[in-house]
Backbone as CSV, one residue per row, in Angstrom:
resi,resn,N_x,N_y,N_z,CA_x,CA_y,CA_z,C_x,C_y,C_z
1,UNK,66.604,72.777,244.330,67.349,72.717,243.099,66.412,72.493,241.923
2,UNK,65.320,71.799,242.164,64.353,71.610,241.083,63.788,72.948,240.631
3,UNK,63.561,73.865,241.580,63.049,75.188,241.236,64.036,75.976,240.380
4,UNK,65.313,75.598,240.430,66.341,76.254,239.633,66.448,75.635,238.246
5,UNK,65.646,74.603,237.974,65.670,73.957,236.668,66.639,72.792,236.566
6,UNK,67.185,72.348,237.700,68.124,71.226,237.686,67.308,69.938,237.659
7,UNK,67.537,69.136,236.618,66.738,67.930,236.430,67.525,66.650,236.687
8,UNK,68.848,66.737,236.744,69.667,65.547,236.979,70.596,65.824,238.160
9,UNK,70.798,64.814,238.973,71.612,64.947,240.174,72.683,63.876,240.170
10,UNK,73.882,64.242,240.585,74.982,63.284,240.693,75.450,63.281,242.129
11,UNK,75.416,62.128,242.744,75.897,61.997,244.118,77.348,61.540,244.077
12,UNK,78.206,62.250,244.781,79.609,61.915,244.843,79.785,60.870,245.942
13,UNK,80.222,59.651,245.591,80.333,58.591,246.604,81.230,58.996,247.775
14,UNK,80.769,58.684,248.951,81.494,58.957,250.195,81.595,57.653,250.977
15,UNK,82.379,57.676,252.025,82.551,56.497,252.864,81.421,56.447,253.889
16,UNK,80.216,56.176,253.379,79.031,56.059,254.226,77.999,55.233,253.458
17,UNK,76.831,55.078,253.988,75.773,54.284,253.361,75.153,55.059,252.198
18,UNK,75.729,54.898,251.013,75.272,55.662,249.847,73.876,55.245,249.390
19,UNK,73.461,54.028,249.685,72.092,53.621,249.356,71.111,54.454,250.179
20,UNK,71.421,54.642,251.466,70.576,55.483,252.320,70.615,56.932,251.849
21,UNK,71.792,57.410,251.451,71.926,58.782,250.950,71.045,58.981,249.724
22,UNK,71.122,58.040,248.780,70.296,58.135,247.570,68.812,58.117,247.926
23,UNK,68.429,57.307,248.900,67.036,57.253,249.330,66.557,58.565,249.924
24,UNK,67.423,59.218,250.685,67.067,60.519,251.267,66.861,61.543,250.163
25,UNK,67.792,61.592,249.209,67.631,62.518,248.082,66.323,62.244,247.346
26,UNK,66.018,60.975,247.092,64.797,60.613,246.365,63.565,61.039,247.151
27,UNK,63.579,60.807,248.457,62.428,61.194,249.287,62.212,62.705,249.275
28,UNK,63.292,63.474,249.354,63.155,64.935,249.312,62.658,65.369,247.935
29,UNK,63.246,64.820,246.888,62.838,65.197,245.522,61.383,64.852,245.236
30,UNK,60.911,63.762,245.801,59.525,63.333,245.576,58.543,63.957,246.562
31,UNK,59.040,64.814,247.457,58.164,65.496,248.401,57.725,64.655,249.579
32,UNK,58.366,63.509,249.796,58.013,62.651,250.932,58.750,63.052,252.202
33,UNK,59.732,63.958,252.054,60.512,64.403,253.207,60.874,65.870,252.986
34,UNK,60.814,66.655,254.046,61.217,68.064,253.963,62.737,68.141,253.814
35,UNK,63.212,69.175,253.139,64.649,69.285,252.900,65.445,69.431,254.197
36,UNK,64.898,70.121,255.200,65.646,70.253,256.457,65.765,68.910,257.170
37,UNK,64.739,68.058,257.050,64.820,66.702,257.614,65.849,65.889,256.832
38,UNK,65.872,66.041,255.517,66.876,65.364,254.692,68.283,65.782,255.083
39,UNK,68.486,67.087,255.302,69.793,67.585,255.742,70.206,66.927,257.051
40,UNK,69.273,66.851,257.982,69.575,66.261,259.294,69.939,64.783,259.154
41,UNK,69.192,64.056,258.332,69.490,62.631,258.145,70.826,62.437,257.442
42,UNK,71.120,63.282,256.449,72.415,63.181,255.772,73.561,63.455,256.737
43,UNK,73.400,64.458,257.587,74.443,64.780,258.558,74.683,63.608,259.501
44,UNK,73.627,62.892,259.877,73.767,61.744,260.774,74.468,60.572,260.088
45,UNK,74.191,60.379,258.799,74.776,59.260,258.052,76.211,59.557,257.629
46,UNK,76.450,60.779,257.200,77.752,61.177,256.634,78.484,62.086,257.609
47,UNK,78.824,61.568,258.754,79.370,62.369,259.852,80.576,63.215,259.477
48,UNK,81.493,62.685,258.689,82.750,63.385,258.406,82.750,64.135,257.080
49,UNK,81.608,64.226,256.425,81.530,64.883,255.129,81.131,66.341,255.328
50,UNK,81.876,67.250,254.684,81.521,68.664,254.731,80.584,68.951,253.564
51,UNK,79.426,69.515,253.858,78.469,69.837,252.816,78.802,71.194,252.209
52,UNK,78.381,71.396,250.976,78.624,72.676,250.308,77.450,73.004,249.395
53,UNK,77.238,74.285,249.186,76.179,74.744,248.296,76.521,76.092,247.667
54,UNK,77.776,76.486,247.773,78.194,77.798,247.297,77.838,78.067,245.849
55,UNK,77.982,77.060,245.002,77.698,77.224,243.576,76.294,77.773,243.339
56,UNK,75.331,77.286,244.103,73.934,77.684,243.928,73.642,79.091,244.426
57,UNK,74.596,79.643,245.181,74.419,80.989,245.725,75.398,81.990,245.120
58,UNK,76.084,81.585,244.038,77.024,82.470,243.371,78.323,82.663,244.136
59,UNK,78.636,81.756,245.042,79.875,81.817,245.823,80.785,80.675,245.373
60,UNK,81.957,80.585,245.990,82.853,79.471,245.703,82.109,78.167,246.000
61,UNK,82.145,77.229,245.065,81.354,76.013,245.159,81.535,75.211,246.426
62,UNK,82.744,75.203,246.986,83.015,74.407,248.183,82.501,75.055,249.458
63,UNK,82.021,76.282,249.381,81.499,76.969,250.571,80.106,76.474,250.924
64,UNK,79.759,76.592,252.191,78.398,76.313,252.649,77.765,77.658,252.982
65,UNK,76.813,78.057,252.173,76.135,79.338,252.347,74.834,79.084,253.083
66,UNK,74.634,79.796,254.168,73.402,79.641,254.952,72.233,80.195,254.141
67,UNK,71.085,79.541,254.202,69.918,80.078,253.489,69.473,81.378,254.131
68,UNK,68.812,82.239,253.366,68.323,83.480,253.950,67.327,83.188,255.064
69,UNK,67.352,84.002,256.086,66.442,83.855,257.220,65.096,84.462,256.833
70,UNK,64.058,83.622,256.685,62.762,84.157,256.259,62.111,85.067,257.296
71,UNK,62.612,85.026,258.534,62.028,85.878,259.573,62.784,87.195,259.720
72,UNK,63.881,87.345,258.977,64.668,88.578,259.083,63.890,89.749,258.504
73,UNK,64.058,90.895,259.134,63.375,92.111,258.663,63.957,92.520,257.317
74,UNK,63.086,92.899,256.433,63.508,93.367,255.121,63.483,94.881,255.119
75,UNK,64.427,95.511,254.394,64.410,96.986,254.340,63.129,97.462,253.675
76,UNK,62.567,98.521,254.210,61.358,99.079,253.646,61.712,99.972,252.475
77,UNK,60.865,99.916,251.459,61.043,100.821,250.339,60.258,102.089,250.635
78,UNK,60.886,103.190,250.380,60.231,104.466,250.628,59.244,104.754,249.516
79,UNK,58.053,105.161,249.897,57.054,105.519,248.896,57.103,107.012,248.566
80,UNK,57.885,107.745,249.353,58.004,109.192,249.105,58.990,109.445,247.995
81,UNK,58.698,110.392,247.163,59.611,110.761,246.083,60.812,111.468,246.667
82,UNK,61.959,111.229,246.071,63.179,111.894,246.519,63.260,113.265,245.892
83,UNK,63.405,114.318,246.705,63.478,115.680,246.136,64.762,115.862,245.345
84,UNK,64.679,116.705,244.325,65.866,116.983,243.502,66.424,118.309,243.799
């Protein structure tokens, strides 16, 4: 989210250890923890909370959009000119 220019974060209180949640966010933001590790720790702490990220992917905000698979094959661009 920092790469998107987001400089302020608001955590929506949930029925879990919000001090630990805030610490996880801070550790990820400060580069002390990888985001996938942060996700795993949040899932363990906030068992009944559904995560969402749709807004950041141009989808409905409440949706959880999977990140693109970096190992997926990308379509090749043709270097040949298209005949007219």
